[in-house]
C-alpha positions as a Python dict, from the first residue, in 0.01 Angstrom:
ca = {
    (1, 'M'): (0, 0, 0),
    (2, 'N'): (322, 230, -50),
    (3, 'G'): (96, 527, -82),
    (4, 'R'): (-57, 487, 247),
    (5, 'R'): (226, 455, 397),
    (6, 'L'): (363, 775, 279),
    (7, 'L'): (49, 948, 388),
    (8, 'S'): (64, 815, 700),
    (9, 'G'): (423, 904, 756),
    (10, 'G'): (357, 1251, 652),
    (11, 'I'): (49, 1301, 884),
    (12, 'G'): (290, 1197, 1169),
    (13, 'L'): (516, 1433, 1088),
    (14, 'L'): (273, 1693, 1094),
    (15, 'L'): (120, 1586, 1421),
    (16, 'A'): (492, 1600, 1565),
    (17, 'L'): (501, 1987, 1486),
    (18, 'P'): (392, 2158, 1820),
    (19, 'A'): (176, 2413, 1622),
    (20, 'L'): (-14, 2144, 1478),
    (21, 'A'): (-26, 1861, 1757),
    (22, 'A'): (-324, 1798, 1927),
    (23, 'P'): (-265, 1861, 2300),
    (24, 'S'): (-315, 1568, 2530),
    (25, 'A'): (-627, 1650, 2760),
    (26, 'P'): (-516, 1685, 3144),
    (27, 'S'): (-672, 1343, 3318),
    (28, 'A'): (-744, 1596, 3618),
    (29, 'D'): (-940, 1871, 3399),
    (30, 'L'): (-1128, 1637, 3115),
    (31, 'P'): (-1273, 1292, 3055),
    (32, 'P'): (-1052, 1054, 2897),
    (33, 'T'): (-1048, 1063, 2523),
    (34, 'E'): (-1131, 708, 2476),
    (35, 'I'): (-1424, 739, 2724),
    (36, 'A'): (-1527, 1112, 2575),
    (37, 'V'): (-1529, 915, 2201),
    (38, 'R'): (-1751, 643, 2321),
    (39, 'V'): (-1999, 876, 2497),
    (40, 'L'): (-2026, 1104, 2203),
    (41, 'D'): (-2078, 827, 1947),
    (42, 'A'): (-2364, 707, 2194),
    (43, 'H'): (-2539, 1050, 2182),
    (44, 'P'): (-2884, 1040, 2011),
    (45, 'L'): (-2772, 1377, 1820),
    (46, 'V'): (-2460, 1187, 1725),
    (47, 'R'): (-2684, 852, 1616),
    (48, 'A'): (-2946, 1047, 1411),
    (49, 'A'): (-2660, 1228, 1187),
    (50, 'E'): (-2515, 872, 1142),
    (51, 'S'): (-2848, 733, 993),
    (52, 'G'): (-2856, 1095, 788),
    (53, 'V'): (-2546, 962, 630),
    (54, 'A'): (-2712, 630, 563),
    (55, 'L'): (-3002, 749, 416),
    (56, 'E'): (-2807, 997, 176),
    (57, 'R'): (-2621, 690, 80),
    (58, 'A'): (-2928, 506, -15),
    (59, 'R'): (-3068, 847, -215),
    (60, 'S'): (-2733, 830, -376),
    (61, 'D'): (-2770, 477, -481),
    (62, 'Q'): (-3125, 551, -621),
    (63, 'L'): (-3026, 867, -797),
    (64, 'E'): (-2734, 635, -971),
    (65, 'A'): (-2983, 374, -1071),
    (66, 'G'): (-3233, 596, -1222),
    (67, 'P'): (-3609, 615, -1189),
    (68, 'H'): (-3705, 406, -1494),
    (69, 'E'): (-3761, 31, -1512),
    (70, 'L'): (-3872, -221, -1723),
    (71, 'A'): (-4264, -262, -1772),
    (72, 'L'): (-4435, -572, -1919),
    (73, 'T'): (-4756, -560, -2092),
    (74, 'V'): (-4916, -914, -2166),
    (75, 'G'): (-5270, -931, -2283),
    (76, 'G'): (-5484, -1187, -2434),
    (77, 'G'): (-5863, -1218, -2629),
    (78, 'R'): (-6067, -1389, -2853),
    (79, 'R'): (-6148, -1267, -3176),
    (80, 'R'): (-6525, -1363, -3333),
    (81, 'E'): (-6603, -1311, -3706),
    (82, 'T'): (-6994, -1337, -3715),
    (83, 'L'): (-7051, -1428, -4090),
    (84, 'A'): (-6841, -1734, -4087),
    (85, 'E'): (-6923, -1819, -3726),
    (86, 'T'): (-6536, -1836, -3665),
    (87, 'R'): (-6339, -1744, -3300),
    (88, 'Y'): (-5974, -1693, -3300),
    (89, 'A'): (-5737, -1670, -3012),
    (90, 'E'): (-5550, -1376, -3004),
    (91, 'K'): (-5226, -1296, -2752),
    (92, 'E'): (-4991, -963, -2726),
    (93, 'I'): (-4709, -928, -2505),
    (94, 'G'): (-4481, -600, -2489),
    (95, 'L'): (-4194, -443, -2313),
    (96, 'Q'): (-4123, -96, -2273),
    (97, 'R'): (-3860, 100, -2069),
    (98, 'A'): (-3761, 494, -2068),
    (99, 'F'): (-3393, 591, -2061),
    (100, 'R'): (-3245, 857, -1913),
    (101, 'L'): (-3100, 1118, -2193),
    (102, 'P'): (-2723, 1161, -2205),
    (103, 'G'): (-2577, 1389, -1928),
    (104, 'K'): (-2851, 1308, -1700),
    (105, 'R'): (-2734, 996, -1512),
    (106, 'G'): (-2408, 1198, -1442),
    (107, 'V'): (-2554, 1457, -1291),
    (108, 'D'): (-2772, 1239, -1079),
    (109, 'V'): (-2434, 1105, -977),
    (110, 'Q'): (-2313, 1416, -844),
    (111, 'L'): (-2648, 1517, -718),
    (112, 'G'): (-2583, 1196, -512),
    (113, 'A'): (-2249, 1273, -403),
    (114, 'A'): (-2343, 1609, -275),
    (115, 'G'): (-2606, 1501, -71),
    (116, 'V'): (-2371, 1216, 113),
    (117, 'A'): (-2127, 1496, 128),
    (118, 'Q'): (-2413, 1731, 303),
    (119, 'A'): (-2469, 1456, 532),
    (120, 'Q'): (-2140, 1405, 619),
    (121, 'A'): (-2064, 1779, 713),
    (122, 'Q'): (-2413, 1764, 944),
    (123, 'L'): (-2263, 1440, 1108),
    (124, 'G'): (-1932, 1655, 1210),
    (125, 'D'): (-2134, 1924, 1300),
    (126, 'A'): (-2352, 1693, 1545),
    (127, 'R'): (-2045, 1542, 1695),
    (128, 'H'): (-1932, 1893, 1778),
    (129, 'E'): (-2235, 2023, 1899),
    (130, 'A'): (-2247, 1685, 2145),
    (131, 'A'): (-1887, 1770, 2242),
    (132, 'R'): (-1962, 2129, 2323),
    (133, 'L'): (-2254, 2038, 2528),
    (134, 'L'): (-2037, 1766, 2727),
    (135, 'L'): (-1779, 2035, 2805),
    (136, 'A'): (-2039, 2245, 2909),
    (137, 'L'): (-2201, 1977, 3128),
    (138, 'W'): (-1844, 1895, 3247),
    (139, 'F'): (-1757, 2242, 3357),
    (140, 'N'): (-2081, 2308, 3531),
    (141, 'I'): (-1992, 2029, 3740),
    (142, 'R'): (-1657, 2165, 3802),
    (143, 'R'): (-1790, 2479, 3916),
    (144, 'E'): (-2062, 2353, 4184),
    (145, 'M'): (-1748, 2120, 4322),
    (146, 'A'): (-1550, 2439, 4358),
    (147, 'A'): (-1819, 2606, 4523),
    (148, 'V'): (-1904, 2314, 4753),
    (149, 'D'): (-1494, 2308, 4865),
    (150, 'E'): (-1526, 2699, 4906),
    (151, 'W'): (-1820, 2682, 5124),
    (152, 'R'): (-1681, 2365, 5298),
    (153, 'A'): (-1390, 2527, 5395),
    (154, 'E'): (-1538, 2854, 5509),
    (155, 'A'): (-1789, 2662, 5736),
    (156, 'E'): (-1492, 2498, 5903),
    (157, 'V'): (-1290, 2858, 5953),
    (158, 'L'): (-1617, 2986, 6123),
    (159, 'Q'): (-1666, 2695, 6318),
    (160, 'E'): (-1351, 2759, 6480),
    (161, 'Q'): (-1450, 3117, 6487),
    (162, 'A'): (-1787, 3088, 6667),
    (163, 'R'): (-1598, 2829, 6911),
    (164, 'A'): (-1366, 3170, 7006),
    (165, 'A'): (-1645, 3381, 7024),
    (166, 'R'): (-1825, 3161, 7284),
    (167, 'R'): (-1484, 3128, 7476),
    (168, 'R'): (-1468, 3510, 7492),
    (169, 'V'): (-1804, 3533, 7581),
    (170, 'E'): (-1748, 3274, 7879),
    (171, 'L'): (-1443, 3475, 7976),
    (172, 'G'): (-1621, 3793, 7995),
    (173, 'D'): (-1397, 3962, 7697),
    (174, 'A'): (-1687, 4024, 7499),
    (175, 'A'): (-2077, 4058, 7484),
    (176, 'A'): (-2316, 3770, 7423),
    (177, 'L'): (-2399, 3948, 7046),
    (178, 'E'): (-2054, 3853, 6960),
    (179, 'Q'): (-2128, 3495, 6999),
    (180, 'S'): (-2499, 3540, 6859),
    (181, 'L'): (-2369, 3724, 6545),
    (182, 'A'): (-2067, 3451, 6468),
    (183, 'E'): (-2309, 3159, 6493),
    (184, 'A'): (-2569, 3334, 6224),
    (185, 'Q'): (-2266, 3368, 6008),
    (186, 'L'): (-2193, 3018, 6060),
    (187, 'A'): (-2515, 2918, 6002),
    (188, 'Q'): (-2550, 3117, 5698),
    (189, 'A'): (-2234, 2952, 5523),
    (190, 'E'): (-2373, 2593, 5601),
    (191, 'A'): (-2714, 2694, 5412),
    (192, 'Q'): (-2481, 2818, 5138),
    (193, 'S'): (-2310, 2498, 5163),
    (194, 'S'): (-2620, 2292, 5131),
    (195, 'Q'): (-2731, 2505, 4847),
    (196, 'A'): (-2415, 2438, 4653),
    (197, 'R'): (-2441, 2085, 4727),
    (198, 'S'): (-2776, 2082, 4563),
    (199, 'R'): (-2656, 2257, 4274),
    (200, 'L'): (-2356, 2006, 4233),
    (201, 'Q'): (-2621, 1704, 4215),
    (202, 'L'): (-2846, 1892, 3976),
    (203, 'A'): (-2553, 1908, 3777),
    (204, 'R'): (-2447, 1546, 3807),
    (205, 'N'): (-2810, 1455, 3715),
    (206, 'E'): (-2792, 1671, 3392),
    (207, 'L'): (-2476, 1498, 3278),
    (208, 'A'): (-2626, 1164, 3342),
    (209, 'Q'): (-2926, 1252, 3136),
    (210, 'H'): (-2743, 1340, 2809),
    (211, 'F'): (-2435, 1099, 2867),
    (212, 'P'): (-2535, 825, 3100),
    (213, 'A'): (-2182, 615, 3059),
    (214, 'L'): (-2003, 892, 3143),
    (215, 'P'): (-1846, 897, 3502),
    (216, 'P'): (-1873, 1239, 3672),
    (217, 'P'): (-1560, 1442, 3774),
    (218, 'V'): (-1469, 1333, 4134),
    (219, 'D'): (-1162, 1612, 4188),
    (220, 'A'): (-1271, 2000, 4204),
    (221, 'A'): (-892, 2073, 4143),
    (222, 'L'): (-830, 2219, 3806),
    (223, 'A'): (-513, 2260, 3628),
    (224, 'E'): (-349, 2631, 3641),
    (225, 'P'): (-503, 2814, 3333),
    (226, 'Q'): (-301, 2858, 3058),
    (227, 'P'): (-315, 3203, 2801),
    (228, 'P'): (-433, 3054, 2457),
    (229, 'A'): (-135, 3019, 2218),
    (230, 'A'): (-49, 3296, 1968),
    (231, 'E'): (-191, 3097, 1681),
    (232, 'D'): (-376, 3167, 1345),
    (233, 'W'): (-708, 3095, 1520),
    (234, 'R'): (-932, 3200, 1267),
    (235, 'E'): (-818, 2991, 970),
    (236, 'R'): (-782, 2690, 1200),
    (237, 'L'): (-1142, 2784, 1319),
    (238, 'L'): (-1274, 2807, 992),
    (239, 'N'): (-1122, 2537, 842),
    (240, 'H'): (-1302, 2300, 1093),
    (241, 'N'): (-1647, 2476, 1131),
    (242, 'H'): (-1907, 2213, 1072),
    (243, 'A'): (-2192, 2418, 1034),
    (244, 'L'): (-2015, 2628, 774),
    (245, 'A'): (-1927, 2334, 570),
    (246, 'A'): (-2237, 2204, 615),
    (247, 'A'): (-2401, 2528, 447),
    (248, 'R'): (-2140, 2482, 180),
    (249, 'A'): (-2252, 2146, 81),
    (250, 'A'): (-2632, 2230, 87),
    (251, 'A'): (-2535, 2508, -169),
    (252, 'Q'): (-2354, 2297, -389),
    (253, 'R'): (-2655, 2047, -368),
    (254, 'Q'): (-2875, 2294, -456),
    (255, 'R'): (-2664, 2437, -780),
    (256, 'I'): (-2639, 2069, -881),
    (257, 'G'): (-3023, 2000, -824),
    (258, 'A'): (-3088, 2353, -1061),
    (259, 'D'): (-2874, 2185, -1322),
    (260, 'R'): (-3087, 1873, -1303),
    (261, 'A'): (-3409, 2025, -1287),
    (262, 'E'): (-3282, 2256, -1627),
    (263, 'R'): (-3230, 1904, -1800),
    (264, 'E'): (-3537, 1779, -1694),
    (265, 'R'): (-3712, 1997, -1906),
    (266, 'L'): (-3638, 1773, -2201),
    (267, 'P'): (-3813, 1480, -2095),
    (268, 'D'): (-3657, 1123, -2127),
    (269, 'P'): (-3800, 905, -2418),
    (270, 'T'): (-3950, 547, -2368),
    (271, 'L'): (-3841, 262, -2642),
    (272, 'G'): (-4091, -14, -2664),
    (273, 'L'): (-4113, -379, -2821),
    (274, 'R'): (-4424, -556, -2931),
    (275, 'W'): (-4529, -865, -3036),
    (276, 'S'): (-4834, -994, -3110),
    (277, 'S'): (-5003, -1321, -3276),
    (278, 'E'): (-5367, -1296, -3424),
    (279, 'R'): (-5637, -1521, -3565),
    (280, 'D'): (-5496, -1849, -3372),
    (281, 'G'): (-5139, -1772, -3477),
    (282, 'Q'): (-5226, -1682, -3886),
    (283, 'E'): (-5081, -1347, -3811),
    (284, 'K'): (-4797, -1255, -3604),
    (285, 'L'): (-4669, -898, -3544),
    (286, 'F'): (-4323, -751, -3427),
    (287, 'G'): (-4292, -382, -3362),
    (288, 'V'): (-4101, -136, -3193),
    (289, 'Q'): (-4193, 211, -3049),
    (290, 'L'): (-4075, 540, -2924),
    (291, 'T'): (-4265, 755, -2703),
    (292, 'I'): (-4131, 1081, -2640),
    (293, 'P'): (-4337, 1329, -2386),
    (294, 'L'): (-4404, 1670, -2507),
    (295, 'P'): (-4272, 1921, -2254),
    (296, 'G'): (-4531, 2182, -2073),
    (297, 'A'): (-4549, 2429, -1873),
    (298, 'A'): (-4468, 2247, -1564),
    (299, 'R'): (-4129, 2156, -1634),
    (300, 'A'): (-4029, 2495, -1687),
    (301, 'A'): (-4171, 2631, -1349),
    (302, 'A'): (-4001, 2333, -1204),
    (303, 'S'): (-3620, 2453, -1341),
    (304, 'R'): (-3706, 2793, -1221),
    (305, 'G'): (-3822, 2686, -914),
    (306, 'A'): (-3460, 2507, -846),
    (307, 'Q'): (-3276, 2818, -938),
    (308, 'A'): (-3454, 3004, -682),
    (309, 'E'): (-3366, 2704, -438),
    (310, 'A'): (-3025, 2748, -541),
    (311, 'E'): (-3000, 3088, -485),
    (312, 'V'): (-3153, 3093, -157),
    (313, 'A'): (-2884, 2789, -22),
    (314, 'N'): (-2593, 3045, -135),
    (315, 'A'): (-2755, 3360, 35),
    (316, 'R'): (-2752, 3106, 345),
    (317, 'E'): (-2407, 2983, 277),
    (318, 'A'): (-2292, 3338, 295),
    (319, 'L'): (-2484, 3390, 614),
    (320, 'A'): (-2310, 3052, 779),
    (321, 'Q'): (-1954, 3219, 659),
    (322, 'A'): (-2062, 3555, 851),
    (323, 'A'): (-2180, 3340, 1153),
    (324, 'A'): (-1861, 3142, 1162),
    (325, 'E'): (-1645, 3448, 1139),
    (326, 'A'): (-1799, 3612, 1435),
    (327, 'D'): (-1789, 3259, 1623),
    (328, 'A'): (-1404, 3254, 1582),
    (329, 'R'): (-1353, 3604, 1693),
    (330, 'R'): (-1572, 3567, 1975),
    (331, 'A'): (-1431, 3240, 2087),
    (332, 'V'): (-1061, 3356, 2067),
    (333, 'T'): (-1191, 3703, 2252),
    (334, 'Q'): (-1351, 3493, 2526),
    (335, 'A'): (-1057, 3268, 2581),
    (336, 'D'): (-787, 3535, 2605),
    (337, 'A'): (-1057, 3783, 2836),
    (338, 'A'): (-1135, 3476, 3031),
    (339, 'Y'): (-780, 3415, 3119),
    (340, 'R'): (-708, 3751, 3222),
    (341, 'Q'): (-1033, 3764, 3441),
    (342, 'W'): (-890, 3466, 3616),
    (343, 'Q'): (-584, 3650, 3677),
    (344, 'Q'): (-751, 3937, 3838),
    (345, 'Q'): (-999, 3740, 4053),
    (346, 'A'): (-704, 3540, 4180),
    (347, 'R'): (-508, 3837, 4297),
    (348, 'V'): (-829, 4011, 4441),
    (349, 'A'): (-896, 3682, 4647),
    (350, 'E'): (-504, 3640, 4766),
    (351, 'R'): (-555, 3988, 4902),
    (352, 'M'): (-900, 3975, 5061),
    (353, 'E'): (-828, 3648, 5220),
    (354, 'A'): (-505, 3794, 5374),
    (355, 'N'): (-688, 4090, 5505),
    (356, 'A'): (-954, 3848, 5661),
    (357, 'R'): (-658, 3660, 5838),
    (358, 'L'): (-507, 3991, 5972),
    (359, 'L'): (-861, 4087, 6104),
    (360, 'D'): (-898, 3730, 6238),
    (361, 'R'): (-582, 3748, 6451),
    (362, 'A'): (-651, 4140, 6564),
    (363, 'W'): (-976, 3995, 6687),
    (364, 'R'): (-822, 3732, 6897),
    (365, 'L'): (-588, 3930, 7019),
    (366, 'G'): (-902, 4165, 7129),
    (367, 'E'): (-764, 4475, 6893),
    (368, 'G'): (-1062, 4437, 6646),
    (369, 'Q'): (-1454, 4407, 6626),
    (370, 'L'): (-1598, 4122, 6529),
    (371, 'A'): (-1851, 4325, 6272),
    (372, 'E'): (-1544, 4400, 6077),
    (373, 'L'): (-1431, 4029, 6060),
    (374, 'I'): (-1777, 3920, 5930),
    (375, 'T'): (-1753, 4166, 5660),
    (376, 'A'): (-1370, 4053, 5592),
    (377, 'R'): (-1478, 3708, 5577),
    (378, 'R'): (-1768, 3749, 5347),
    (379, 'L'): (-1579, 3965, 5104),
    (380, 'A'): (-1310, 3691, 5128),
    (381, 'I'): (-1536, 3416, 5061),
    (382, 'E'): (-1727, 3607, 4763),
    (383, 'A'): (-1345, 3662, 4623),
    (384, 'R'): (-1254, 3299, 4649),
    (385, 'L'): (-1568, 3208, 4482),
    (386, 'G'): (-1503, 3438, 4226),
    (387, 'A'): (-1161, 3326, 4150),
    (388, 'A'): (-1276, 2952, 4148),
    (389, 'Q'): (-1553, 3032, 3881),
    (390, 'A'): (-1299, 3252, 3661),
    (391, 'R'): (-1047, 2965, 3657),
    (392, 'A'): (-1316, 2720, 3577),
    (393, 'D'): (-1488, 2974, 3315),
    (394, 'A'): (-1092, 3006, 3207),
    (395, 'Q'): (-992, 2647, 3135),
    (396, 'E'): (-1372, 2585, 2977),
    (397, 'S'): (-1291, 2879, 2705),
    (398, 'R'): (-952, 2767, 2630),
    (399, 'Y'): (-1048, 2388, 2602),
    (400, 'R'): (-1390, 2536, 2400),
    (401, 'L'): (-1127, 2687, 2159),
    (402, 'L'): (-958, 2389, 2153),
    (403, 'L'): (-1235, 2200, 2071),
    (404, 'D'): (-1347, 2409, 1785),
    (405, 'A'): (-996, 2363, 1640),
    (406, 'H'): (-996, 1996, 1655),
    (407, 'Q'): (-709, 1994, 1911),
    (408, 'L'): (-903, 1844, 2217),
    (409, 'W'): (-1064, 1515, 2084),
    (410, 'P'): (-1094, 1364, 1766),
    (411, 'L'): (-1451, 1498, 1634),
    (412, 'D'): (-1404, 1383, 1265),
    (413, 'T'): (-1559, 1028, 1331),
    (414, 'C'): (-1256, 864, 1083),
    (415, 'A'): (-978, 983, 1306),
    (416, 'A'): (-1142, 885, 1616),
    (417, 'H'): (-1231, 505, 1497),
    (418, 'G'): (-974, 460, 1254),
    (419, 'P'): (-1012, 178, 1007),
    (420, 'S'): (-1180, -132, 1088),
    (421, 'G'): (-997, -396, 873),
    (422, 'E'): (-703, -478, 652),
    (423, 'D'): (-877, -315, 381),
    (424, 'G'): (-893, 11, 543),
    (425, 'R'): (-1235, 83, 546),
    (426, 'S'): (-1392, 257, 809),
    (427, 'R'): (-1638, 131, 1053),
    (428, 'H'): (-1835, 452, 1002),
    (429, 'A'): (-2002, 473, 626),
    (430, 'E'): (-1897, 835, 600),
    (431, 'C'): (-1532, 729, 591),
    (432, 'D'): (-1563, 494, 285),
}
């Protein structure tokens, strides 16, 4: 109990440090942590991986128990002596069992534990991939919501512009062509708005398909993006890369399996006890027998095959290490580039909108051409849409970086759910 309290206190102290503390997710940007954890638990990918952990635990128990069982043999018959015309009842009982040679059981236990470790790593990877999917679908909706808002605002501006053009035509200050152009631009904006609403509904449907218990976001506003913190992201991302952990666990499992196959080249002996009664009990026999299989070429070939599988697993571990290194560099680069891109797009959108307002004021005063205003408004809406998309990209890239570093949501099941009772055992098997 004192050790557990000391460990809890140490963890609490670490979590209090700014460099290691997981930032609280802004409620305006992401779903609440409790809901996110719940819907991740319910995702089929995670549930399948949890079943995989249970499967490997059963296999571990099977390996620890061993493949050999007691075998009981019972037989009976009648003996007939032809010359004496005598009949005798005879019976026989035998009991035998094979035994693992010294060292094999310990390797079997290690092999079972390695299988459980691999399944646990795969469960972590499944939760991670499900969380990545949730984040991507969530921000797909955010992007489409931002587009809907931008086109709605643009349509409102163009409606006022069309009314102003109509008044100018009625007063004889402009040609009828201006009214036609203004109304055409309005119709185009309304069509774009309708398409944006359709894309938004499709994005919501996709989120509901994968995470039916997760309510979609209702507010399109995103917090202002922040640059990625200056941390050693590489080590942090590699330490929490579940795919790399699974590859390492698989390689370790294959190495243990190769050791077990080498030991299996020497077969297990079988010890048996035999008792028989002959000639109506006049003769009784009790014996012990030892059976030792003679190894052949098949066992040697199996050992060579296991060694080859271990080499394959080692190569895959090296590939996973390289892929994890590349993913870490790419994630950091993307987060930094997305933030800089948003800054540039925001400045462009601000300038384009200011130009459109100036041209609109000039046109209303009769000092500008509607064609110039239409071009300016088109450039302004494109810039605003680009800035909105860049804002969402910057936030998603930053949250993706935090997610991969386990600073966004608790992806480790033990951390996400905690112990289930006073004994400290978790609700989930991989925590035990």
